[in-house]
C-alpha positions in Angstrom: -2.0 -2.6 28.1 -0.1 -2.0 31.2 2.7 -4.4 30.5 3.0 -4.5 26.8 5.2 -1.4 26.8 7.9 -3.1 28.9 9.2 -6.6 29.4 6.2 -8.6 28.5 7.0 -8.1 24.8 10.3 -8.6 23.1 13.0 -6.3 24.4 13.2 -4.4 21.1 10.0 -3.1 19.6 10.6 -1.4 16.3 6.9 -0.4 16.2 7.8 2.9 17.8 11.4 3.2 16.6 12.6 3.6 20.1 10.1 6.3 21.0 9.7 9.8 19.6 13.4 10.4 19.8 14.7 6.8 19.2 16.6 5.3 16.3 16.1 7.1 13.0 16.3 4.3 10.5 14.9 0.8 10.1 17.1 -2.0 8.8 18.0 -1.5 5.1 15.8 -3.5 2.7 17.3 -6.1 0.4 17.5 -5.3 -3.3 14.4 -6.5 -5.1 14.1 -9.2 -7.7 12.7 -7.0 -10.5 11.8 -9.8 -12.9 10.0 -12.1 -10.4 8.2 -9.2 -8.7 7.2 -7.7 -12.1 5.8 -11.1 -13.3 3.8 -11.4 -10.1 2.4 -7.9 -10.5 1.3 -8.6 -14.0 -0.2 -11.8 -12.7 -2.6 -9.6 -10.7 -4.1 -8.7 -14.1 -5.0 -12.3 -14.9 -8.8 -11.9 -14.0 -8.9 -9.1 -16.6 -7.2 -11.1 -19.4 -10.3 -11.3 -21.5 -10.6 -7.5 -21.6 -6.9 -7.1 -22.1 -6.5 -9.6 -24.9 -9.7 -9.1 -26.9 -10.7 -5.5 -26.3 -7.5 -3.7 -25.4 -5.0 -5.4 -27.8 -6.8 -7.1 -30.6 -9.4 -4.5 -31.3 -8.9 -1.0 -29.9 -5.1 -0.8 -29.9 -4.7 -2.5 -33.3 -7.2 -0.3 -35.0 -5.9 2.9 -33.3 -2.3 2.1 -34.3 -3.2 1.0 -37.8 -5.0 4.3 -38.5 -2.2 6.3 -37.0 0.4 4.4 -39.1 -1.5 4.8 -42.3 -1.7 8.6 -41.8 1.8 9.5 -42.9 1.4 7.4 -46.0 -1.6 9.4 -47.1 0.1 12.7 -46.3 3.1 11.5 -48.4 0.7 10.9 -51.3 -0.7 14.4 -50.7 2.9 15.8 -50.9 3.5 13.8 -54.1 0.3 15.3 -55.7 1.4 18.9 -54.7 5.0 18.5 -55.9 4.0 16.7 -59.1 1.4 19.3 -59.8 4.0 22.1 -59.4 6.6 20.4 -61.6 3.9 19.5 -64.2 2.8 23.1 -64.4 6.4 24.1 -65.3 6.6 21.6 -68.1 5.5 22.4 -71.7 1.9 21.3 -72.4 1.2 18.9 -75.2 4.2 16.7 -74.4 4.2 13.4 -72.6 6.3 12.7 -69.5 8.5 10.4 -71.5 9.2 13.0 -74.2 10.2 15.6 -71.5 12.6 13.2 -69.9 14.1 12.2 -73.2 14.7 15.9 -74.1 16.4 16.5 -70.7 18.7 13.5 -71.2 19.5 14.7 -74.7 20.4 18.1 -73.3 22.7 16.5 -70.7 20.5 17.2 -67.7 20.6 13.7 -66.5 20.1 14.4 -62.8 16.8 16.2 -63.4 15.7 13.6 -65.8 16.3 10.9 -63.2 14.3 12.8 -60.6 11.4 13.3 -63.0 11.4 9.6 -64.0 10.5 8.7 -60.4 7.4 10.9 -60.5 3.9 10.8 -62.1 3.6 13.9 -64.3 1.1 15.5 -66.7 3.0 18.3 -68.4 1.1 21.6 -68.5 -1.4 20.7 -65.8 -1.2 22.0 -62.2 -2.3 20.5 -58.9 -5.3 18.3 -59.0 -7.1 19.8 -56.0 -10.1 17.3 -56.2 -7.8 14.3 -55.7 -5.7 16.2 -53.1 -8.7 17.2 -51.0 -9.9 13.6 -51.1 -6.5 12.3 -49.9 -6.3 15.0 -47.1 -9.9 14.2 -46.0 -9.0 10.5 -45.6 -5.8 11.4 -43.7 -7.8 13.6 -41.4 -10.4 10.9 -40.9 -7.8 8.3 -40.1 -6.2 10.5 -37.4 -9.6 11.3 -35.9 -10.6 7.6 -35.8 -7.2 6.8 -34.4 -7.8 9.3 -31.6 -11.3 7.9 -30.9 -10.1 4.3 -30.6 -7.1 5.4 -28.5 -9.5 7.1 -26.1 -11.6 4.0 -26.0 -8.5 2.0 -25.3 -7.6 4.3 -22.4 -11.1 4.1 -21.0 -11.1 0.2 -21.0 -7.5 0.1 -19.6 -8.6 2.5 -16.8 -11.3 0.0 -15.8 -8.9 -2.9 -16.0 -6.3 -1.2 -13.8 -8.8 0.1 -11.2 -10.5 -3.2 -10.8 -7.1 -4.9 -10.4 -6.1 -2.3 -7.7 -9.5 -2.7 -6.1 -8.9 -6.4 -5.7 -5.4 -5.8 -4.5 -6.7 -3.5 -1.7 -9.3 -6.2 -0.8 -6.5 -8.7 -0.7 -4.4 -6.5 1.6 -7.4 -5.8 3.9 -8.1 -9.5 4.2 -4.4 -10.2 4.8 -4.2 -7.7 7.6 -7.1 -9.4 9.3 -5.2 -12.7 9.1 -1.9 -11.4 10.5 -1.0 -12.2 14.1 -0.5 -9.5 16.6 3.2 -10.1 16.7 3.5 -8.8 13.1 2.2 -5.4 14.1 4.5 -5.4 17.2 7.4 -5.4 14.8 6.3 -2.9 12.1 5.9 0.8 12.5 2.3 1.8 11.9 3.2 4.6 9.5 5.3 2.2 7.5 2.4 -0.2 7.2 0.1 2.7 6.2 2.5 3.8 3.5 2.4 0.3 2.0 -1.4 0.2 2.0 -1.8 3.8 0.6 1.3 5.2 -1.1 2.6 2.0 -2.6 -0.8 0.8 -3.8 -1.4 4.2 -5.4 2.0 4.1 -7.1 1.2 0.6 -8.4 -2.1 2.0 -9.8 -0.3 4.9 -11.6 2.5 2.7 -12.9 0.1 0.2 -14.4 -2.2 2.9 -15.8 0.6 4.7 -17.6 2.9 1.8 -18.6 0.4 -0.8 -19.8 -1.2 1.5 -22.4 2.2 2.8 -23.5 3.7 -0.7 -23.8 0.8 -2.0 -25.9 0.6 1.1 -28.2 4.4 1.5 -28.5 5.0 -2.1 -29.5 2.2 -2.2 -32.0 3.4 1.2 -33.4 6.9 -0.1 -33.8 5.6 -3.2 -35.7 3.3 -1.2 -37.9 6.0 1.4 -38.7 8.6 -1.2 -39.6 6.1 -2.8 -42.1 5.4 0.6 -43.7 9.1 1.5 -43.8 10.0 -1.8 -45.5 7.3 -1.2 -48.1 8.6 2.4 -48.8 12.3 1.7 -48.8 14.2 -1.3 -47.5 17.4 0.7 -47.5 16.1 3.4 -45.3 14.4 0.8 -43.1 17.7 -0.9 -42.4 19.2 2.5 -41.3 16.3 3.0 -38.9 16.5 -0.6 -37.5 20.2 -0.1 -36.6 19.0 1.9 -33.6 17.0 -0.9 -32.0 19.9 -2.9 -30.4 21.6 0.4 -29.4 18.3 1.5 -27.7 18.1 -1.8 -25.8 21.6 -1.6 -24.6 21.3 2.0 -23.4 18.0 1.3 -21.7 19.3 -1.8 -19.9 22.4 0.1 -18.8 20.5 3.0 -17.3 17.7 0.9 -15.8 20.1 -1.3 -14.0 21.6 1.7 -12.1 18.3 3.3 -11.2 16.7 0.1 -9.9 18.2 0.1 -6.4 17.5 3.8 -6.1 13.8 3.2 -6.6 13.8 0.5 -3.9 15.5 3.0 -1.6 13.0 5.8 -2.6 9.9 3.8 -1.5 11.6 2.3 1.5 12.6 5.8 2.7 9.0 7.0 2.0 7.7 4.3 4.3 10.2 5.1 7.0 9.5 8.8 6.8 5.7 8.1 7.1 6.4 6.0 10.2 8.5 8.7 11.7 5.8 11.3 11.0 3.1 9.1 12.5 5.2 8.5 15.6 5.9 12.2 16.1 2.2 13.2 15.6 1.1 10.5 18.0 3.6 11.8 20.6 3.1 15.4 19.8 2.3 16.4 23.3 5.3 14.6 24.7 7.5 16.4 22.2 6.2 19.7 23.3 6.5 18.9 27.0 10.1 17.9 26.8 11.0 20.6 24.3 12.4 18.2 21.8 11.2 19.9 18.7 14.8 20.5 17.4 15.7 16.8 17.7 12.4 15.8 16.0 13.1 18.4 13.2 16.7 17.1 12.9 15.5 13.5 12.5 12.8 14.5 10.0 15.4 16.6 8.0 17.9 13.7 8.0 15.3 11.2 6.8 13.8 13.7 4.3 17.3 14.3 2.9 17.7 10.5 2.4 14.4 10.4 0.6 15.3 13.4 -1.5 18.7 11.9 -2.5 17.1 8.5 -3.4 14.2 10.1 -5.3 16.4 12.5 -7.1 18.9 9.9 -8.1 16.2 7.4 -9.2 14.3 10.0 -11.3 17.5 11.7 -12.7 19.2 8.5 -13.8 16.0 6.9 -15.2 15.2 10.3 -16.9 18.4 10.0 -18.9 16.7 7.4 -21.1 14.5 9.8 -23.0 17.3 12.3 -23.9 19.5 9.4 -25.0 16.7 8.0 -27.2 16.0 11.4 -28.6 19.7 11.9 -29.5 19.7 8.5 -31.3 16.5 9.5 -33.1 18.0 12.7 -34.3 21.0 10.9 -35.7 18.6 8.6 -37.6 16.6 11.6 -38.7 19.7 13.2 -40.3 20.8 9.9 -41.9 17.3 9.3 -43.4 17.1 12.9 -44.7 20.5 12.7 -46.4 20.0 9.2 -47.9 16.4 10.0 -48.8 17.4 13.2 -50.6 19.8 11.2 -52.6 17.1 8.6 -53.4 14.8 11.4 -54.6 17.5 12.9 -56.7 18.2 9.6 -58.3 14.5 8.9 -59.0 14.4 5.9 -56.7 11.9 7.5 -54.5 9.4 10.4 -54.6 9.6 13.4 -52.3 6.3 12.5 -50.6 7.7 9.0 -49.8 10.7 10.5 -48.2 8.5 12.8 -46.2 6.4 9.8 -45.1 9.5 7.9 -44.2 10.8 10.8 -42.1 7.5 10.8 -40.2 7.8 7.0 -39.8 11.3 7.4 -38.4 9.9 9.8 -35.8 7.1 7.4 -35.1 9.6 4.6 -34.8 12.1 6.3 -32.5 9.4 7.9 -30.3 7.8 4.6 -29.1 11.3 3.2 -28.5 12.1 6.3 -26.4 8.7 5.9 -24.6 9.5 2.2 -23.9 12.8 3.3 -22.5 11.4 6.1 -20.4 8.8 3.7 -19.0 11.6 1.8 -17.3 11.5 4.3 -14.5 7.7 3.9 -14.1 8.0 0.2 -14.2 10.8 0.1 -11.7 9.0 2.5 -9.3 5.8 0.4 -9.6 7.6 -2.9 -9.1 9.5 -1.5 -6.1 6.1 -0.6 -4.5 4.7 -3.9 -5.6 7.5 -5.7 -3.8 6.7 -3.9 -0.6 3.1 -4.8 -0.9 4.0 -8.4 -1.7 6.2 -8.5 1.4 3.1 -7.7 3.4 1.0 -10.3 1.5 3.6 -12.9 2.0 3.9 -12.4 5.8 3.3 -15.4 8.0 -0.3 -15.6 9.0 -1.9 -16.7 12.2 -2.9 -20.4 12.1 -6.2 -21.3 10.5 -9.3 -21.7 12.7 -10.2 -25.4 13.1 -12.9 -26.8 10.8 -15.1 -28.1 12.2 -14.6 -26.0 15.4 -15.6 -26.8 18.9 -17.8 -24.6 21.1 -19.0 -24.9 24.7 -22.6 -26.1 24.9 -23.1 -24.0 28.0 -21.3 -20.8 28.7 -20.2 -20.5 32.4 -16.8 -18.8 32.1 -14.7 -21.6 33.7 -11.1 -21.0 32.5 -8.3 -23.5 33.1 -4.6 -23.2 32.3 -2.9 -26.6 32.1 1.0 -26.5 32.1 1.0 -23.5 29.7 4.4 -22.4 28.4 5.1 -19.4 26.1 8.0 -17.3 24.9 8.2 -14.4 22.5 11.7 -15.5 21.3 13.1 -19.0 21.4 16.0 -18.1 23.7 14.0 -16.1 26.3 11.5 -18.1 28.3 8.6 -16.1 29.7 5.8 -18.3 31.0 6.8 -21.9 32.0 4.5 -24.7 33.0 1.8 -22.3 34.4 -1.4 -23.9 35.7 -4.5 -22.3 37.3 -8.2 -22.7 37.5 -10.7 -19.8 37.4 -14.2 -20.7 38.5 -17.3 -19.0 37.1 -18.1 -15.8 39.0 -14.6 -15.6 40.5 -12.6 -12.4 40.3 -8.9 -13.2 39.7 -6.5 -10.4 40.3 -3.0 -10.6 38.7 -0.2 -8.6 40.3 3.5 -8.5 40.0 6.4 -6.4 38.9 6.7 -5.0 35.3 7.7 -7.8 32.9 6.3 -10.6 35.0 4.0 -11.8 32.3 0.6 -10.4 33.5 -0.6 -9.0 30.2 0.9 -11.9 28.3 -1.3 -14.2 30.3 -4.5 -12.5 29.1 -3.2 -12.2 25.6 -2.9 -16.0 25.6 -6.5 -16.3 26.8 -7.6 -14.2 23.8 -5.3 -16.2 21.4 -3.5 -13.0 20.4 -0.5 -15.3 20.6 -0.4 -19.0 20.4 1.0 -21.0 23.3 4.1 -23.2 22.9 2.8 -26.1 25.0 0.0 -26.9 27.4 -3.7 -26.1 27.1 -6.2 -23.4 27.9 -9.7 -24.6 28.4 -12.9 -22.5 28.4 -15.8 -24.4 29.8 -14.0 -27.6 29.2 -13.2 -26.9 25.5 -9.6 -26.3 24.4 -9.6 -22.7 23.0 -7.2 -23.9 20.2 -10.1 -25.9 18.8 -12.5 -22.9 18.8 -12.7 -20.2 16.2 -11.1 -17.0 17.3 -14.3 -15.1 16.6 -16.3 -17.5 18.8 -13.7 -17.4 21.6 -13.3 -13.6 21.6 -17.1 -13.0 21.4 -17.3 -14.7 24.8 -14.7 -12.4 26.3 -14.6 -8.7 27.0 -11.5 -6.6 27.5 -10.9 -3.2 28.9 -7.4 -1.9 28.4 -5.4 0.7 30.2 -4.8 2.4 26.8 -8.3 3.6 25.8 -9.4 3.4 22.2 -12.3 5.4 20.7 -13.1 5.9 17.1 -14.5 8.9 15.3 -18.3 8.8 15.9 -20.9 9.6 18.5 -20.8 8.5 22.1 -23.7 6.2 21.4 -21.9 4.5 18.5 -18.7 4.0 20.7 -20.7 2.3 23.4 -22.7 0.2 20.9 -19.4 -1.0 19.4 -19.4 -3.8 22.0 -22.8 -5.1 20.7 -24.0 -3.4 17.4 -27.5 -5.0 17.7 -28.1 -3.5 21.2 -31.3 -1.5 21.7 -31.3 2.1 22.9 -32.5 1.0 26.3 -29.6 -1.4 26.6 -27.1 1.2 25.6 -28.6 3.7 28.2 -28.6 0.9 30.9 -24.9 0.2 30.2 -24.0 3.9 30.3 -25.9 4.4 33.6 -24.3 1.3 35.2 -20.8 2.6 34.4 -21.6 6.2 35.3 -21.2 7.4 31.7 -24.7 8.9 31.8 -23.6 11.2 34.6 -21.2 13.2 32.4 -22.9 12.7 29.0 -25.7 15.2 29.8 -23.1 17.9 30.4 -22.0 17.6 26.8 -23.7 19.8 24.2 -25.4 17.0 22.2 -25.6 14.3 24.8 -25.2 10.8 23.4 -25.0 12.3 19.9 -21.9 14.2 20.7 -19.3 13.3 18.1 -15.9 12.2 19.4 -12.7 12.3 17.3 -10.4 9.2 17.2 -8.3 10.8 20.0 -11.2 11.6 22.2 -9.9 15.1 22.7 -13.3 16.5 23.6 -13.7 14.3 26.7 -11.3 13.7 29.6 -9.0 10.7 30.0 -11.3 9.4 32.8 -14.4 9.8 30.7 -12.7 8.0 27.9 -12.0 5.1 30.2 -15.6 5.0 31.4 -16.8 4.8 27.8 -14.6 1.7 27.2 -16.0 0.2 30.4 -19.5 0.8 29.2 -18.7 -0.8 25.9 -17.5 -4.0 27.7 -20.6 -3.8 30.0 -22.9 -3.8 27.0 -21.1 -6.8 25.4 -22.0 -9.0 28.4 -19.1 -11.4 28.0 -18.7 -14.6 30.0 -15.1 -13.8 30.7 -14.0 -10.2 31.6 -10.5 -8.9 31.4 -9.6 -5.6 33.0 -6.0 -4.5 32.3 -5.5 -1.5 34.6 -8.9 -0.3 33.5 -9.2 2.3 36.2 -5.8 3.8 35.9 -7.1 7.0 34.2 -10.0 7.5 36.6 -9.9 9.8 39.5 -10.3 8.5 43.0 -13.9 9.4 43.4 -14.9 8.0 40.0 -12.8 4.9 40.8 -15.1 4.1 43.7 -18.1 4.4 41.4 -16.5 2.3 38.7 -15.5 -0.3 41.2 -19.2 -0.6 42.1 -20.1 -0.9 38.5 -17.5 -3.5 38.0 -18.9 -5.5 40.9 -22.3 -5.6 39.0 -20.5 -6.3 35.7 -18.5 -9.2 37.3 -21.5 -10.9 38.7 -21.6 -14.5 37.5 -18.7 -13.8 35.2 -15.1 -14.9 35.4 -13.0 -11.7 35.8 -9.3 -11.2 35.4 -8.0 -7.9 36.8 -4.5 -6.8 36.1 -3.6 -4.2 38.7 -0.7 -2.2 40.0 -2.7 -0.4 42.7 -3.2 -3.2 45.2 -6.0 -1.2 46.9 -8.2 -1.9 43.9 -8.1 -5.7 44.2 -8.5 -6.3 47.9 -11.9 -7.9 47.4 -10.7 -10.3 44.6 -11.6 -13.9 45.2 -8.1 -15.0 44.2 -4.9 -13.0 43.8 -2.1 -14.4 41.6 1.4 -13.0 42.2 3.5 -13.4 39.2 7.3 -13.1 38.8 9.2 -14.0 35.6 6.2 -15.8 34.0 5.5 -18.0 37.1 2.8 -17.8 39.8 4.8 -17.5 42.9 1.9 -16.9 45.3 -1.9 -17.2 45.2 -4.7 -16.5 47.7 -6.9 -13.7 48.9 -5.7 -10.4 50.2 -5.6 -11.4 53.8 -4.0 -14.7 53.2 -1.2 -13.3 51.1 -0.4 -10.5 53.6 -0.2 -13.1 56.4 2.1 -15.2 54.2 4.6 -12.4 54.4 6.0 -13.2 50.9 6.1 -11.5 47.5 2.7 -9.9 47.8 3.4 -8.5 51.2 6.6 -7.0 49.8 4.7 -5.3 46.9 2.0 -4.1 49.3 4.6 -2.7 51.7 6.6 -1.0 48.9 3.4 0.6 47.6 2.3 2.1 50.9 5.7 2.8 52.5 6.5 5.7 50.2 3.5 7.8 51.2 4.2 7.2 54.9 7.9 8.1 54.4 6.9 11.3 52.6 4.6 12.3 55.5 7.4 11.7 58.0 
């Protein structure tokens, strides 16, 4: 729009960061509330609670962990069979275990007697391979079944997480459609894209990896504790001493990495916004030779992202080595005490082996729970950025029931309309005007006078502070936005095309239009004249930048789109600014046909294009200071005459 880049909008527009070479950073984000945001993120899983509770936890995870926990116990029994068989083979046959032990004690070999007393022996016999093979088979079967159920758990969890993220994306899409235009004026597009893509993907990965780990690790810890208490309460106490120490270390490290994760994703969004801005203004960067400045800004922001990411990952990554160190200390303690227990006959060798395996199984999930802190913090940091978008103030609800004009004529009335972007800076005050059906209303004035703001209020892109705007006698505030905007057509100075064929771009104004209607609109707006010079005619595919057609041809396409829509109110915001002089004459003729029996508002800087307007409004500082036709306003010798003289004096002076 011709004026939205200047004073019609708030003086500072962060959307562009001050242009391709403007301020580098956005305001720093506040530290997140990890607990509240984490609970809210988990709340998104509520629709999947049946799957989570019944399938994921109670069935698959419990079975998988149970089989995994029972495995070391069976392997310990296998070790006992092997060790007992080897020892039994070395003992004289024909004697009982009690007799052998008694002989050892009588010979003063008490230590060996104590060790043998804790074993089940048959002197003279070797390893019972039949029983051993059975034990090993069941151990193998348990591990296989544990893996199968673990895979099934992962499969179910993947569905749960992806459906949750699917709904989250739907929620974001619906939210974006409910946000007012003012929200997008204040947010860099790249930053918003980062929230919708990068942050949502990070949430998905965090949930995918952490949920399964949390469930499995907690169940493993519980199962291992039970088995350790059964095998040896003394060794179980030694292992359990690590739990409070693990919690303290994890909390200490997580607290220091939390802010860095917030900074990491904030810097990611800012860097994306900066990249999007630079790519959009790539030609401008080249023209002014500012590549070095752009590279410097990118490097500076990239360095900030690197430092935040490195710090977050490094600090949170310290959790796993710390847990491993504690686990090794426990491993040594259990090995020493367990060896003494075997020597005293209080435990068998296989039981100590099983306990050592359990100690590994015990410390590993604790370490995994600790290492998941970085995943959770990263995911919650992204979730908070998404929640910030979801919590943004929405545009007011459409009235229900809504009003609608019974007959569409296009009579538009402003009654004492006032509006301001910020409370302390009035823009439009007590503005009143009447636009009759079929009239062409031209709006002129200096930059920042409020011209584009006026048409934005017609479309309800912004809500007025006071007064009323009536369309065919109905207050537009009592109409749905869709109903209101379907009766209006808008052609902007900044053309917008999407990736698709020329035919699709024209039909965007009315998707149900027939081929004949599309061709008629193209012919009326002189699009047909240049389309046939393109390799595939109306099937020529345009990219979203329209780089394979000229700026004037892009403008003609947007005019054809509005022509096809057949609105009752037509808004032209410097619609011919990109069209050459010869084409402008043709477009003006097309516009005359388009404006027939329609109310038309034309924002123009070139006064030569609006001489034939039925009514010309001259605006200054949000007020209509003059109105009339071209001849009347020139005769009044006021603001319009001054604009007209200023516009045509320069060419005359240049000729002299």
